[in-house]
N, C-alpha and C positions, 0 to 999 in steps of 0.2 A: 486490467480495466483502465480505461483511458483516463489519464490525467489531463488537464488539471482538475476535473471535477469527478472523475470516475470513481467507482467503488474500489477499485484496487489500486489506484494511484501509482501506476507503475512508473510514470515519468516523474521522478521525485525532484522536488524543487531544490533539494540539497545539492544536486549535481549541476546547478545552473552555472557555477563558476568553473566547471571542468572542461567545456568544449575547447577552449584555447589549448590547454594541456594535452587533451586527446588529439587535437589536430597536429600539434608539434610532434607527438610520438608517432603518429601515422606517417607524417612526412619523413621522419627519420627512418622508419622501417622500410619505406619505399626506396629510400636512397641507399640503404645498407648493402644489398646484394651487389649493385654495380661498384660501390665503394670498396667492397672486399676484393672484387676482381681487379680493380685498378690498383689497390694496395698490394695484391699478389704480384702483379706485373712489376711494380716499382721495387718490391722486395727482391724478386728474382734478378732484376737487372743490376741492383746495387749490392749484391752479395756474391761470394765465390760460387763456383759451379757445384760445390759439394752441398750447398743449401738449396732447398726446394720450396716452392710456393704451393705445392699440390694440396696441402691441408686447407689453404685459403680458398683455392678454386673448388674444392669439394664442399666447403661450408656454404658458399653462396647459394646454390640451388636448394640446399636443405633449409636455409633461412627463408627463402622465398616460398617454399612449399606450403606451409600452414597459413600464410598471410595473403597470398596473391592467387590470381587465376591460373588455370592450367596453362594457358598460352604464355603468361609471364614467367611461370616456372620453367617451361620448355625453353624459352628464349634465354633465360638465365643459365640453364644447363649448357645450351649450345655455346653461349659466350664464354663460359668457364672452360669448356673443352677446347674451343678455338684458341683461347689465350694460352692454355697449357701447350698445345701443339705448336703454336706460333713461336713461343719462347724457345722450345727445343730446336726448332728449325733455325732460329736466329743464332742460337748458341752452337749449332752444328752437332747436336747430340740426339737428333730425332731417331736415329737407327739403333741407339744403344738400349740394352735391355732395361736398365733402371728407368729410362725416359718412357719407354713403352709401358712399363708397369704403372708409372705415375698417370699417364694418359688414360690407361684402362681403369684405374681407380676413380678418376674424375668422371668418366663415362658411366661407371657402375653406380656411383653415388648420385649422379644426375638422374639415372633411371629410377633409383629408389625414391628420389625426391618427387618424381612424377607419381609414383604409387602413393606416397604419403599425401600429396596434394589431392589425389582422387578420394582417398579415405576421409580426409578432413572435409572436403566439399560435400560428400554424402552425409557425413555426420551433421554438418551445418544445415543441410536441407531438411534432415529429419528433425533437428532442433527447432528450425523455423516453423515446420509444420506443427510440432508439438506446442509451440508458443501460440500459434493461431488457434489451435483447438482449445488451449487453456483460456485464452482471452474470450473465445466464443462461449465457453462454458461459464466463465465468470459473468459475462454480460447477461447470460440466461438466468443465472442464480441470483446475482446482485446487480440488477440493471441500474444504470445511472439515473438518479432522480432528476426530474425536470427542474429548471432553474426557478420556476414559479409554480407553486402548487396551492390551489385554493386561496389565492391572494397573498401567499407567503413566499418569501425568498428562501431558497433552499440550496445547500451545498453539502457535499459528502466527500469523504476520503477513505481509502483503505490502504494503509501502510503496512506491508508485509515485513516481518523481521528477517525472513530468509530472502536473499537476493534472487531475483527472477521468479519468485513465487507470485501467484496471481490471486489465490484465494485460500482461506484457511477456515478457522472455526468462528471468526467474528462475522456478524451479520447486521444489516440494516435494511429497512424497507419503509417507504412513505407512500401513502395512497389517499387520494381524494375520494371520499365516500359520501353517501347520502347523510351520514351522521357527522360529517366534518372531516378534517384532515386527520388521519390516523397513521401512527408510525410505530415501529418496533426497532430497538437496538439490542443486540444480545451477543453472548459469547458462549459457544458450545464447549463443553468439557472435551478435552482430548485434541488430537491433531490428526493430520493425514486425511485419507479418503473417507474414513468413517465420520470425521467431524464435518466434512463437506456434505456428506449425505444427510447428516442431521440438520445442517444449515438449510438444505433444500427442503426438508420436511417442514421446518419452522416457517420459512418464507412462504411456501405453498399454502400451509394452513392459515397463515396470517392474511394472505391475499384474499382467500375465500371468506374467512371469518370477519374481516374488516368491512366487507360489503353487507354481510348477512346479519351479524349480531347487532342488537339494538343498544347494547351497553359495552363499555370497555372491559368490564369484568367478564362478560360473555366471551369476548375475544381471548382473554387470558385463559379461560377454561377450555376453549377450543384448542389452543396451543398445548395445554396440559394433556388433553386426550390424544392429540396427534403424537406427542412424544411418548406417551404410554404405549400406543400401538407400535411405534418404532422400537421401543425397548423389548417388546415381546418377540419381535422379528429377529433380534440379534442374539448371538450366543456369547457365553462367557461373561467377562467382567462388565462390559458395557450394558448387558441386559439388566444389571442391578444398580450400577452406579452412574449411568448416563444422565446428565442434566444440562440445563441451559440457564444461565443467568440472563435476565431480560428486563427491560423497562419499556412499557407501552404508554403511549400518550395519545390524547385526542384533543384537537383544537376545534371548538365549535365554529360554525360559519358566522360571518359578520352579522347576519340577521338574527342570530341567537338560536337557530334551529340546530338539531343534531345533539340534543341533550340525552343523556342516558338515564336509566331508572335507578333510583336508590343511590345516587352518587353524592358523596359529601354530606356535610351537616346542613341543617336548615339555614344556618347563618353564613354559609359559604358563598363565594362569588359565583354567580350563575351566568351561563350563556357566553356571548361574545366578550372578548377581552380576558379570557381565562384559558387554562389548560388543565386537563384531567390526566392524572398519572397513576399507573399501577406499576409498582416496582417489585420484581421477584428476584431479590438477592443481587441486584446489579448496582454498580457505582451510580450515585445520584446525579441527575442532570443539573446543569447550572443555568441560571437565568441572568443574563447580562442586560442591565437597563441602559437606556440612552445616555444617562448622566454618569456612567462609570460604576454605579453601584452593582452589587452582585448578590444573588441569592443562591444558596445550595438547597436544592429541593429534596432534602432528606425525607424518607418515608416516616410517618408517625409511628408505624409499627413494622418492624422487620419481618420479611417473609422468605420462605424457602424458594430456591430456584425452580423453574419449570422442570417437570420430569421427576420431582421428588414428592409427589402427592401422596404416595403410600406411607411416607414417614409421618406426615401430619396433615390434617384437613382443617381448613378454615375458609370462610368466604372472602374472596378478593373484594377489596373496597377501594375504589378510585378516590384519590385525593385531588381536590380542585384548588388551583393556585391562580393568582392574578397573572395575566400575560398582556401587559399594556402595549399600545403602539410604540414603535421604536425599540422594543426589547428583542433580544435574541436568545433562543433556547439552544443549549449545547448538550448533545448526548455523546457519550464516548464509552469505550470498553476499557478494561483494566490494563490494556497495553499502554494507555496513557498514564493512568494514576500510579502504575507500578513500574514505570520507567525509572531506572536508577542511574545516578552519576557514578564517577569512579570511587567515590567515598561511600557508596551504598545508600545515598539519600534518595527517597522516592520523589518523583515529580508531583507537585501539588498544583493542579490547574486552577483551583479557586484563588490561591494567593498570587499566582502569576498573572491572572487576568483581571483581578480586582483593580478598578480605577482606569482601565483601558477602554478606548473607544475605537470601533472599527466601522468602515463604510458599509460593510455587509457581511453575510456569512462566509462568502468566499475568502475575503481578506482575513477574517478571523481564523479560518482553518489554515490558511497559508502561514500566518504568523505563528500559530500554535505548533504546526509541524516543524517549522524551523527552530522554534524555541526548544522543543523536545530534543531535537537533534543536537543542539548546543549543550543541553543539560546532560545528555548521555555520551557526548563526545562522538556522535555519529553512529553509534551502534545501538541495537535493541534486541531483546531476547524474546519479545512477544509481538504478535500482530496488533494493530491498532486501527479501530474503526471509529470514524468521527462523523457526526451529522449535526448540522446547524440550520435552524429555521429562524428567520427574522420577520417580525410583523411591521411592515412599513408604517410610519406615522404620517398623518395627513399633512401635506405640504412639505414633507421631508426632502431635503436636497439629495440629488443623486449620489454625491460623495460628501463625506464629512471629514473633519480633521482626524487623522489616525495617530494614536499614541503607540509607541513601540511596546512590545511585550517584554523585551529585555532592556534594562535590568528588572528584577522583581519589584513588586509594588512597594513604594516608600511608606514609612510610618504614617504620613499624612494623607494617604490615599483613602478614597471612600471605603467604608467597611464591608466585610463579607457578612451577609445576614443569613442566619440559619433558616432553612426553608419552613420549619414549623411555625415561624413567626409571621409568614406571609399572610 
């Protein structure tokens, strides 16, 4: 999924410093076959007749085969054969049996190089086709959210742990509905195609429920029922142990419409300037204020993940928290909070972001992804989905002063406030 804002974030920012290195390596590979042929000629001319440069002439087309076009590989093979023949003619040994054997060896290896080139090119075409299909499937399952949704600024990332992977078990979706902006961020148990199927089920159920259900609790129950139906369709372990951790949120419209029924206590903040959250066993969202303060929106009462309704039953209850202008909501999967460094220390997004100010959600996610990469040393064992929504303040400048994420927050930074105090 297309970076910089795509769900799958395949163009990773961590590689921004690599194009120069890649370009130098590519130029070196382009120059290597002719350099080997020239080196073979020099070697043959500067050594006694008992020494031969045939191995170098044979190596040139083999090196060209996997990296260059069919025409380039053919021309490299022809150049190697001509160099071998020309040297034997120059040395007056063209009719000798060892010389003929060497020329035949170079011709044979050049022919094999053409075959290798053909196989590699076919494999590359198939891989390119598979990548296009994977990207198309990813865009269908996890479409890139719009930059502005319901008056909010939005940004998303999908960082896969496996290189060249496009989608896994992490998910997110944002939708502008008659009830306000609704979203879901989740993590499906398991990996592979079964996890992708479950992601499609959750996203599809959310898209429909977000439009139809009057309350956020109703949306959560619709997802629960959709996963229950999916569980009965599966065989084996997944039929009994499949589940999805998820956090759902609803941001009412600026006019205060879009309220749900039975949400929050009588003294809670109502309408515009708030966010309603239902957390089903998922890492808590973070609320970053314009002044650098940060709230962790921990649920007042822990709940089981979606798909585990048979183990316990209780009514979902949305918790309402203030969401003032200038603040940014950050939702993430456990690929972020469980990222470890070389010493086994988990990444703590709350402590790393406390006291930091970002111009918008895009810059927040950019800095966060880079910081995680620094923390882990560039590697990760789990996929990571990130979603950030900012509520612009009245008269807010287009860009504000940005404070770096690294190093971690100093002792004098604004405090992290637990969500239950909001």
